[in-house]
A tleap script that builds the chain and sets N, CA, C and O, in Angstrom:
source leaprc.protein.ff14SB
mol = sequence {
  NMET THR PHE HIE LYS LYS VAL GLU ASN PHE
  VAL CYS GLU LYS CYS SER HIE GLU ASN ILE
  GLY ASN GLY PHE THR ASN HIE CYS GLU LYS
  CYS LEU TRP SER LYS HIE VAL ASP VAL ASP
  PRO GLY ASP ARG GLU ALA PRO CYS ALA GLY
  MET MET GLU PRO ILE GLU THR GLU THR LYS
  ASN GLY GLU LEU ARG ILE LYS HIE LYS CYS
  LEU LYS CYS GLY PHE GLU ARG TRP VAL VAL
  VAL LEU PRO HIE ASP ASN PHE ASP ALA VAL
  LEU ALA ILE THR LYS LYS GLN VAL ASP LEU
  SER CTYR
}
set mol.1.N position { -1.807 -4.997 -6.739 }
set mol.1.CA position { -0.448 -4.950 -7.215 }
set mol.1.C position { 0.282 -6.207 -6.752 }
set mol.1.O position { 0.239 -6.562 -5.574 }
set mol.2.N position { 0.943 -6.866 -7.678 }
set mol.2.CA position { 1.692 -8.074 -7.392 }
set mol.2.C position { 3.175 -7.786 -7.529 }
set mol.2.O position { 3.599 -7.189 -8.519 }
set mol.3.N position { 3.970 -8.199 -6.553 }
set mol.3.CA position { 5.411 -7.991 -6.593 }
set mol.3.C position { 6.087 -9.226 -7.168 }
set mol.3.O position { 5.782 -10.352 -6.775 }
set mol.4.N position { 7.006 -9.008 -8.099 }
set mol.4.CA position { 7.791 -10.080 -8.702 }
set mol.4.C position { 9.263 -9.810 -8.392 }
set mol.4.O position { 9.865 -8.906 -8.970 }
set mol.5.N position { 9.839 -10.590 -7.485 }
set mol.5.CA position { 11.256 -10.392 -7.154 }
set mol.5.C position { 12.104 -10.829 -8.344 }
set mol.5.O position { 12.004 -11.959 -8.822 }
set mol.6.N position { 12.944 -9.899 -8.809 }
set mol.6.CA position { 13.787 -10.173 -9.964 }
set mol.6.C position { 15.173 -9.610 -9.673 }
set mol.6.O position { 15.342 -8.395 -9.573 }
set mol.7.N position { 16.163 -10.489 -9.536 }
set mol.7.CA position { 17.528 -10.070 -9.250 }
set mol.7.C position { 18.217 -9.763 -10.576 }
set mol.7.O position { 18.446 -10.652 -11.396 }
set mol.8.N position { 18.545 -8.472 -10.770 }
set mol.8.CA position { 19.194 -8.046 -12.010 }
set mol.8.C position { 20.225 -6.965 -11.706 }
set mol.8.O position { 19.953 -6.043 -10.936 }
set mol.9.N position { 21.388 -7.075 -12.299 }
set mol.9.CA position { 22.369 -6.004 -12.277 }
set mol.9.C position { 22.062 -5.109 -13.476 }
set mol.9.O position { 21.533 -5.580 -14.483 }
set mol.10.N position { 22.396 -3.812 -13.370 }
set mol.10.CA position { 22.160 -2.922 -14.505 }
set mol.10.C position { 23.098 -1.722 -14.455 }
set mol.10.O position { 23.599 -1.335 -13.400 }
set mol.11.N position { 23.316 -1.150 -15.633 }
set mol.11.CA position { 24.085 0.079 -15.750 }
set mol.11.C position { 23.071 1.204 -15.919 }
set mol.11.O position { 22.221 1.154 -16.808 }
set mol.12.N position { 23.164 2.214 -15.067 }
set mol.12.CA position { 22.231 3.327 -15.090 }
set mol.12.C position { 22.344 4.085 -16.417 }
set mol.12.O position { 23.441 4.447 -16.841 }
set mol.13.N position { 21.222 4.315 -17.052 }
set mol.13.CA position { 21.207 5.048 -18.314 }
set mol.13.C position { 21.378 6.549 -18.113 }
set mol.13.O position { 21.609 7.272 -19.082 }
set mol.14.N position { 21.272 7.029 -16.887 }
set mol.14.CA position { 21.452 8.449 -16.588 }
set mol.14.C position { 22.923 8.769 -16.275 }
set mol.14.O position { 23.488 9.702 -16.846 }
set mol.15.N position { 23.540 8.001 -15.372 }
set mol.15.CA position { 24.897 8.342 -14.917 }
set mol.15.C position { 25.949 7.274 -15.218 }
set mol.15.O position { 27.129 7.480 -14.932 }
set mol.16.N position { 25.548 6.146 -15.788 }
set mol.16.CA position { 26.440 5.029 -16.170 }
set mol.16.C position { 27.012 4.249 -14.989 }
set mol.16.O position { 27.950 3.471 -15.163 }
set mol.17.N position { 26.462 4.447 -13.793 }
set mol.17.CA position { 26.915 3.691 -12.618 }
set mol.17.C position { 26.468 2.236 -12.740 }
set mol.17.O position { 25.335 1.959 -13.133 }
set mol.18.N position { 27.374 1.299 -12.398 }
set mol.18.CA position { 27.022 -0.121 -12.401 }
set mol.18.C position { 26.367 -0.474 -11.077 }
set mol.18.O position { 26.976 -0.326 -10.018 }
set mol.19.N position { 25.122 -0.942 -11.135 }
set mol.19.CA position { 24.345 -1.288 -9.946 }
set mol.19.C position { 24.236 -2.801 -9.827 }
set mol.19.O position { 23.979 -3.493 -10.812 }
set mol.20.N position { 24.431 -3.311 -8.613 }
set mol.20.CA position { 24.278 -4.739 -8.320 }
set mol.20.C position { 22.886 -4.932 -7.733 }
set mol.20.O position { 22.566 -4.391 -6.674 }
set mol.21.N position { 22.073 -5.701 -8.424 }
set mol.21.CA position { 20.697 -5.919 -7.985 }
set mol.21.C position { 20.597 -6.925 -6.857 }
set mol.21.O position { 21.456 -7.793 -6.695 }
set mol.22.N position { 19.515 -6.790 -6.069 }
set mol.22.CA position { 19.275 -7.736 -4.980 }
set mol.22.C position { 17.838 -8.268 -4.987 }
set mol.22.O position { 17.411 -8.931 -4.042 }
set mol.23.N position { 17.108 -7.975 -6.046 }
set mol.23.CA position { 15.722 -8.413 -6.135 }
set mol.23.C position { 14.742 -7.327 -5.743 }
set mol.23.O position { 13.546 -7.428 -6.017 }
set mol.24.N position { 15.257 -6.278 -5.095 }
set mol.24.CA position { 14.431 -5.147 -4.703 }
set mol.24.C position { 14.951 -3.849 -5.318 }
set mol.24.O position { 14.369 -2.783 -5.120 }
set mol.25.N position { 16.053 -3.948 -6.067 }
set mol.25.CA position { 16.689 -2.781 -6.667 }
set mol.25.C position { 15.861 -2.310 -7.862 }
set mol.25.O position { 15.646 -3.059 -8.815 }
set mol.26.N position { 15.397 -1.051 -7.798 }
set mol.26.CA position { 14.601 -0.526 -8.912 }
set mol.26.C position { 15.027 0.868 -9.325 }
set mol.26.O position { 14.338 1.532 -10.100 }
set mol.27.N position { 16.165 1.313 -8.806 }
set mol.27.CA position { 16.696 2.619 -9.174 }
set mol.27.C position { 18.208 2.619 -8.942 }
set mol.27.O position { 18.743 1.768 -8.232 }
set mol.28.N position { 18.872 3.579 -9.547 }
set mol.28.CA position { 20.322 3.698 -9.412 }
set mol.28.C position { 20.674 4.167 -8.004 }
set mol.28.O position { 20.104 5.136 -7.503 }
set mol.29.N position { 21.609 3.479 -7.375 }
set mol.29.CA position { 22.009 3.842 -6.018 }
set mol.29.C position { 22.815 5.140 -5.979 }
set mol.29.O position { 22.922 5.759 -4.920 }
set mol.30.N position { 23.384 5.563 -7.106 }
set mol.30.CA position { 24.206 6.762 -7.140 }
set mol.30.C position { 23.382 8.019 -7.430 }
set mol.30.O position { 23.446 8.983 -6.667 }
set mol.31.N position { 22.612 8.023 -8.516 }
set mol.31.CA position { 21.869 9.230 -8.913 }
set mol.31.C position { 20.379 9.139 -8.597 }
set mol.31.O position { 19.668 10.140 -8.684 }
set mol.32.N position { 19.901 7.953 -8.234 }
set mol.32.CA position { 18.516 7.663 -7.828 }
set mol.32.C position { 17.518 7.643 -8.988 }
set mol.32.O position { 16.322 7.473 -8.753 }
set mol.33.N position { 17.972 7.810 -10.221 }
set mol.33.CA position { 17.071 7.718 -11.371 }
set mol.33.C position { 16.651 6.268 -11.571 }
set mol.33.O position { 17.323 5.342 -11.118 }
set mol.34.N position { 15.525 6.091 -12.259 }
set mol.34.CA position { 14.983 4.771 -12.523 }
set mol.34.C position { 14.582 4.697 -13.990 }
set mol.34.O position { 14.816 5.630 -14.758 }
set mol.35.N position { 13.981 3.585 -14.364 }
set mol.35.CA position { 13.479 3.413 -15.724 }
set mol.35.C position { 12.099 2.783 -15.634 }
set mol.35.O position { 11.878 1.869 -14.840 }
set mol.36.N position { 11.176 3.270 -16.442 }
set mol.36.CA position { 9.798 2.785 -16.420 }
set mol.36.C position { 9.709 1.464 -17.182 }
set mol.36.O position { 9.438 1.442 -18.383 }
set mol.37.N position { 9.941 0.369 -16.468 }
set mol.37.CA position { 9.915 -0.959 -17.081 }
set mol.37.C position { 8.839 -1.873 -16.487 }
set mol.37.O position { 8.552 -2.931 -17.047 }
set mol.38.N position { 8.242 -1.475 -15.358 }
set mol.38.CA position { 7.281 -2.345 -14.671 }
set mol.38.C position { 5.867 -1.763 -14.662 }
set mol.38.O position { 5.668 -0.556 -14.520 }
set mol.39.N position { 4.892 -2.662 -14.818 }
set mol.39.CA position { 3.499 -2.323 -14.522 }
set mol.39.C position { 3.306 -2.568 -13.026 }
set mol.39.O position { 2.937 -1.658 -12.284 }
set mol.40.N position { 3.559 -3.800 -12.593 }
set mol.40.CA position { 3.641 -4.147 -11.182 }
set mol.40.C position { 5.126 -4.349 -10.875 }
set mol.40.O position { 5.858 -4.860 -11.723 }
set mol.41.N position { 5.587 -3.961 -9.683 }
set mol.41.CA position { 7.015 -4.050 -9.379 }
set mol.41.C position { 7.624 -5.409 -9.718 }
set mol.41.O position { 7.183 -6.450 -9.231 }
set mol.42.N position { 8.661 -5.367 -10.577 }
set mol.42.CA position { 9.415 -6.559 -10.951 }
set mol.42.C position { 8.912 -7.320 -12.156 }
set mol.42.O position { 9.571 -8.267 -12.585 }
set mol.43.N position { 7.759 -6.947 -12.731 }
set mol.43.CA position { 7.213 -7.753 -13.829 }
set mol.43.C position { 7.825 -7.454 -15.204 }
set mol.43.O position { 7.699 -8.272 -16.115 }
set mol.44.N position { 8.478 -6.313 -15.370 }
set mol.44.CA position { 9.118 -5.882 -16.620 }
set mol.44.C position { 8.147 -5.879 -17.807 }
set mol.44.O position { 8.530 -6.210 -18.930 }
set mol.45.N position { 6.882 -5.501 -17.547 }
set mol.45.CA position { 5.860 -5.521 -18.586 }
set mol.45.C position { 5.425 -4.145 -19.075 }
set mol.45.O position { 4.513 -4.054 -19.897 }
set mol.46.N position { 6.049 -3.074 -18.594 }
set mol.46.CA position { 5.684 -1.739 -19.069 }
set mol.46.C position { 6.344 -1.501 -20.430 }
set mol.46.O position { 7.562 -1.628 -20.552 }
set mol.47.N position { 5.563 -1.159 -21.441 }
set mol.47.CA position { 6.123 -0.929 -22.773 }
set mol.47.C position { 6.818 0.430 -22.900 }
set mol.47.O position { 7.519 0.658 -23.886 }
set mol.48.N position { 6.650 1.322 -21.952 }
set mol.48.CA position { 7.139 2.695 -22.032 }
set mol.48.C position { 8.663 2.796 -22.123 }
set mol.48.O position { 9.192 3.341 -23.092 }
set mol.49.N position { 9.361 2.277 -21.128 }
set mol.49.CA position { 10.825 2.303 -21.033 }
set mol.49.C position { 11.410 3.715 -20.937 }
set mol.49.O position { 12.579 3.924 -21.262 }
set mol.50.N position { 10.605 4.681 -20.494 }
set mol.50.CA position { 11.099 6.043 -20.311 }
set mol.50.C position { 11.937 6.170 -19.053 }
set mol.50.O position { 11.822 5.356 -18.136 }
set mol.51.N position { 12.777 7.188 -19.010 }
set mol.51.CA position { 13.580 7.467 -17.820 }
set mol.51.C position { 12.687 8.107 -16.762 }
set mol.51.O position { 11.832 8.938 -17.069 }
set mol.52.N position { 12.904 7.702 -15.505 }
set mol.52.CA position { 12.096 8.191 -14.397 }
set mol.52.C position { 12.959 9.039 -13.467 }
set mol.52.O position { 13.909 8.554 -12.853 }
set mol.53.N position { 12.602 10.316 -13.383 }
set mol.53.CA position { 13.346 11.275 -12.573 }
set mol.53.C position { 12.902 11.215 -11.117 }
set mol.53.O position { 11.703 11.160 -10.847 }
set mol.54.N position { 13.844 11.224 -10.171 }
set mol.54.CA position { 13.461 11.322 -8.759 }
set mol.54.C position { 13.048 12.767 -8.471 }
set mol.54.O position { 13.864 13.681 -8.586 }
set mol.55.N position { 11.779 12.973 -8.095 }
set mol.55.CA position { 11.261 14.343 -7.999 }
set mol.55.C position { 10.840 14.767 -6.600 }
set mol.55.O position { 10.650 15.957 -6.350 }
set mol.56.N position { 10.693 13.830 -5.695 }
set mol.56.CA position { 10.138 14.179 -4.382 }
set mol.56.C position { 10.560 13.132 -3.365 }
set mol.56.O position { 10.812 11.980 -3.719 }
set mol.57.N position { 10.638 13.531 -2.100 }
set mol.57.CA position { 10.877 12.585 -1.015 }
set mol.57.C position { 9.808 12.772 0.051 }
set mol.57.O position { 9.192 13.832 0.160 }
set mol.58.N position { 9.603 11.723 0.831 }
set mol.58.CA position { 8.707 11.787 1.983 }
set mol.58.C position { 9.047 10.653 2.918 }
set mol.58.O position { 9.717 9.693 2.537 }
set mol.59.N position { 8.581 10.770 4.142 }
set mol.59.CA position { 8.662 9.674 5.089 }
set mol.59.C position { 7.245 9.182 5.335 }
set mol.59.O position { 6.352 9.956 5.681 }
set mol.60.N position { 7.057 7.878 5.150 }
set mol.60.CA position { 5.742 7.273 5.361 }
set mol.60.C position { 5.945 5.977 6.132 }
set mol.60.O position { 6.758 5.135 5.750 }
set mol.61.N position { 5.197 5.824 7.222 }
set mol.61.CA position { 5.302 4.632 8.073 }
set mol.61.C position { 6.754 4.361 8.482 }
set mol.61.O position { 7.188 3.211 8.549 }
set mol.62.N position { 7.496 5.443 8.754 }
set mol.62.CA position { 8.868 5.317 9.211 }
set mol.62.C position { 9.889 5.030 8.121 }
set mol.62.O position { 11.069 4.853 8.422 }
set mol.63.N position { 9.464 4.981 6.865 }
set mol.63.CA position { 10.387 4.710 5.767 }
set mol.63.C position { 10.541 5.952 4.892 }
set mol.63.O position { 9.564 6.627 4.571 }
set mol.64.N position { 11.772 6.236 4.518 }
set mol.64.CA position { 12.048 7.328 3.593 }
set mol.64.C position { 11.795 6.821 2.181 }
set mol.64.O position { 12.273 5.756 1.790 }
set mol.65.N position { 11.028 7.612 1.419 }
set mol.65.CA position { 10.651 7.188 0.067 }
set mol.65.C position { 10.985 8.271 -0.952 }
set mol.65.O position { 11.104 9.450 -0.618 }
set mol.66.N position { 11.134 7.841 -2.198 }
set mol.66.CA position { 11.384 8.728 -3.325 }
set mol.66.C position { 10.243 8.543 -4.324 }
set mol.66.O position { 9.822 7.420 -4.602 }
set mol.67.N position { 9.753 9.659 -4.856 }
set mol.67.CA position { 8.773 9.568 -5.938 }
set mol.67.C position { 9.515 9.758 -7.258 }
set mol.67.O position { 10.257 10.724 -7.439 }
set mol.68.N position { 9.298 8.808 -8.182 }
set mol.68.CA position { 9.850 8.898 -9.529 }
set mol.68.C position { 8.730 9.279 -10.494 }
set mol.68.O position { 7.590 8.838 -10.350 }
set mol.69.N position { 9.074 10.105 -11.478 }
set mol.69.CA position { 8.114 10.480 -12.529 }
set mol.69.C position { 8.739 10.175 -13.882 }
set mol.69.O position { 9.854 10.604 -14.178 }
set mol.70.N position { 7.999 9.424 -14.701 }
set mol.70.CA position { 8.473 9.061 -16.029 }
set mol.70.C position { 8.449 10.294 -16.927 }
set mol.70.O position { 7.421 10.960 -17.055 }
set mol.71.N position { 9.583 10.590 -17.541 }
set mol.71.CA position { 9.685 11.751 -18.420 }
set mol.71.C position { 8.995 11.520 -19.762 }
set mol.71.O position { 8.738 12.473 -20.498 }
set mol.72.N position { 8.696 10.273 -20.084 }
set mol.72.CA position { 8.062 9.936 -21.367 }
set mol.72.C position { 6.535 9.941 -21.283 }
set mol.72.O position { 5.868 10.510 -22.147 }
set mol.73.N position { 5.978 9.304 -20.240 }
set mol.73.CA position { 4.514 9.164 -20.168 }
set mol.73.C position { 3.877 9.819 -18.947 }
set mol.73.O position { 2.652 9.918 -18.875 }
set mol.74.N position { 4.691 10.272 -17.976 }
set mol.74.CA position { 4.163 10.939 -16.792 }
set mol.74.C position { 3.799 10.033 -15.636 }
set mol.74.O position { 3.378 10.527 -14.590 }
set mol.75.N position { 3.947 8.713 -15.782 }
set mol.75.CA position { 3.646 7.764 -14.713 }
set mol.75.C position { 4.479 8.086 -13.472 }
set mol.75.O position { 5.653 8.439 -13.588 }
set mol.76.N position { 3.883 7.967 -12.300 }
set mol.76.CA position { 4.586 8.217 -11.047 }
set mol.76.C position { 4.496 7.008 -10.125 }
set mol.76.O position { 3.479 6.317 -10.076 }
set mol.77.N position { 5.593 6.766 -9.391 }
set mol.77.CA position { 5.619 5.655 -8.433 }
set mol.77.C position { 6.546 6.015 -7.283 }
set mol.77.O position { 7.615 6.591 -7.486 }
set mol.78.N position { 6.117 5.663 -6.056 }
set mol.78.CA position { 6.939 5.824 -4.858 }
set mol.78.C position { 7.761 4.561 -4.657 }
set mol.78.O position { 7.262 3.454 -4.865 }
set mol.79.N position { 9.028 4.720 -4.251 }
set mol.79.CA position { 9.904 3.600 -3.916 }
set mol.79.C position { 10.631 3.917 -2.618 }
set mol.79.O position { 10.858 5.084 -2.300 }
set mol.80.N position { 10.989 2.902 -1.881 }
set mol.80.CA position { 11.690 3.059 -0.610 }
set mol.80.C position { 13.174 3.328 -0.875 }
set mol.80.O position { 13.778 2.702 -1.746 }
set mol.81.N position { 13.751 4.258 -0.121 }
set mol.81.CA position { 15.192 4.508 -0.171 }
set mol.81.C position { 15.876 3.303 0.473 }
set mol.81.O position { 15.510 2.877 1.568 }
set mol.82.N position { 16.871 2.765 -0.222 }
set mol.82.CA position { 17.583 1.588 0.251 }
set mol.82.C position { 18.838 2.000 1.025 }
set mol.82.O position { 19.357 3.094 0.803 }
set mol.83.N position { 19.331 1.155 1.921 }
set mol.83.CA position { 20.476 1.520 2.767 }
set mol.83.C position { 21.726 1.938 1.999 }
set mol.83.O position { 22.490 2.771 2.487 }
set mol.84.N position { 21.951 1.386 0.823 }
set mol.84.CA position { 23.161 1.710 0.065 }
set mol.84.C position { 22.967 2.884 -0.899 }
set mol.84.O position { 23.893 3.232 -1.632 }
set mol.85.N position { 21.776 3.504 -0.911 }
set mol.85.CA position { 21.523 4.650 -1.783 }
set mol.85.C position { 22.339 5.870 -1.352 }
set mol.85.O position { 22.631 6.045 -0.169 }
set mol.86.N position { 22.697 6.692 -2.304 }
set mol.86.CA position { 23.467 7.914 -2.076 }
set mol.86.C position { 22.593 8.908 -1.302 }
set mol.86.O position { 21.704 9.540 -1.872 }
set mol.87.N position { 22.854 9.035 -0.007 }
set mol.87.CA position { 22.002 9.888 0.821 }
set mol.87.C position { 22.142 11.364 0.464 }
set mol.87.O position { 21.199 12.133 0.650 }
set mol.88.N position { 23.308 11.774 -0.049 }
set mol.88.CA position { 23.459 13.161 -0.508 }
set mol.88.C position { 22.501 13.459 -1.665 }
set mol.88.O position { 21.965 14.563 -1.764 }
set mol.89.N position { 22.289 12.473 -2.537 }
set mol.89.CA position { 21.343 12.648 -3.643 }
set mol.89.C position { 19.906 12.746 -3.120 }
set mol.89.O position { 19.099 13.513 -3.645 }
set mol.90.N position { 19.595 11.960 -2.082 }
set mol.90.CA position { 18.264 12.045 -1.453 }
set mol.90.C position { 18.065 13.443 -0.864 }
set mol.90.O position { 17.015 14.058 -1.051 }
set mol.91.N position { 19.074 13.935 -0.157 }
set mol.91.CA position { 18.985 15.273 0.435 }
set mol.91.C position { 18.848 16.359 -0.631 }
set mol.91.O position { 18.155 17.353 -0.413 }
set mol.92.N position { 19.495 16.180 -1.774 }
set mol.92.CA position { 19.400 17.164 -2.859 }
set mol.92.C position { 17.970 17.248 -3.395 }
set mol.92.O position { 17.499 18.336 -3.727 }
set mol.93.N position { 17.277 16.115 -3.481 }
set mol.93.CA position { 15.871 16.116 -3.919 }
set mol.93.C position { 15.023 16.853 -2.893 }
set mol.93.O position { 14.182 17.677 -3.251 }
set mol.94.N position { 15.242 16.557 -1.626 }
set mol.94.CA position { 14.499 17.212 -0.549 }
set mol.94.C position { 14.743 18.714 -0.555 }
set mol.94.O position { 13.804 19.495 -0.406 }
set mol.95.N position { 15.994 19.123 -0.725 }
set mol.95.CA position { 16.328 20.548 -0.764 }
set mol.95.C position { 15.637 21.241 -1.939 }
set mol.95.O position { 15.138 22.358 -1.802 }
set mol.96.N position { 15.611 20.580 -3.075 }
set mol.96.CA position { 14.949 21.144 -4.257 }
set mol.96.C position { 13.453 21.360 -3.980 }
set mol.96.O position { 12.885 22.376 -4.380 }
set mol.97.N position { 12.821 20.395 -3.293 }
set mol.97.CA position { 11.412 20.531 -2.918 }
set mol.97.C position { 11.211 21.760 -2.050 }
set mol.97.O position { 10.296 22.549 -2.285 }
set mol.98.N position { 12.069 21.924 -1.041 }
set mol.98.CA position { 11.955 23.055 -0.116 }
set mol.98.C position { 12.158 24.371 -0.866 }
set mol.98.O position { 11.405 25.324 -0.663 }
set mol.99.N position { 13.167 24.427 -1.727 }
set mol.99.CA position { 13.456 25.644 -2.501 }
set mol.99.C position { 12.268 26.021 -3.392 }
set mol.99.O position { 11.967 27.204 -3.554 }
set mol.100.N position { 11.601 25.032 -3.963 }
set mol.100.CA position { 10.463 25.302 -4.851 }
set mol.100.C position { 9.223 25.764 -4.082 }
set mol.100.O position { 8.339 26.413 -4.642 }
set mol.101.N position { 9.173 25.420 -2.788 }
set mol.101.CA position { 7.986 25.780 -2.004 }
set mol.101.C position { 8.029 27.231 -1.506 }
set mol.101.O position { 7.041 27.735 -0.972 }
set mol.102.N position { 9.171 27.896 -1.681 }
set mol.102.CA position { 9.303 29.293 -1.234 }
set mol.102.C position { 9.145 30.246 -2.378 }
set mol.102.O position { 9.225 31.459 -2.187 }
savepdb mol mol.pdb
quit
């Protein structure tokens, strides 16, 4: 996997929040949804362009991560939670996981 740093601002297609990119931004900081646009992070070569729902959280190597699943093709990818991300939204995903496990 090759990383391509690409600084882009974008308006979230899920919640319409305006996001300021920093080269590592790959999901909405407000609702945490993403879009399936990359084959390798930052390359913008995925033809799918489906919306990616945040479905799961985990901590790996000391980093909190979110798993996104493309609603169009089923592709899944883990991404790191960024400092400016809406932590209440992260907690809501975690709570949903716990509720589903009971």
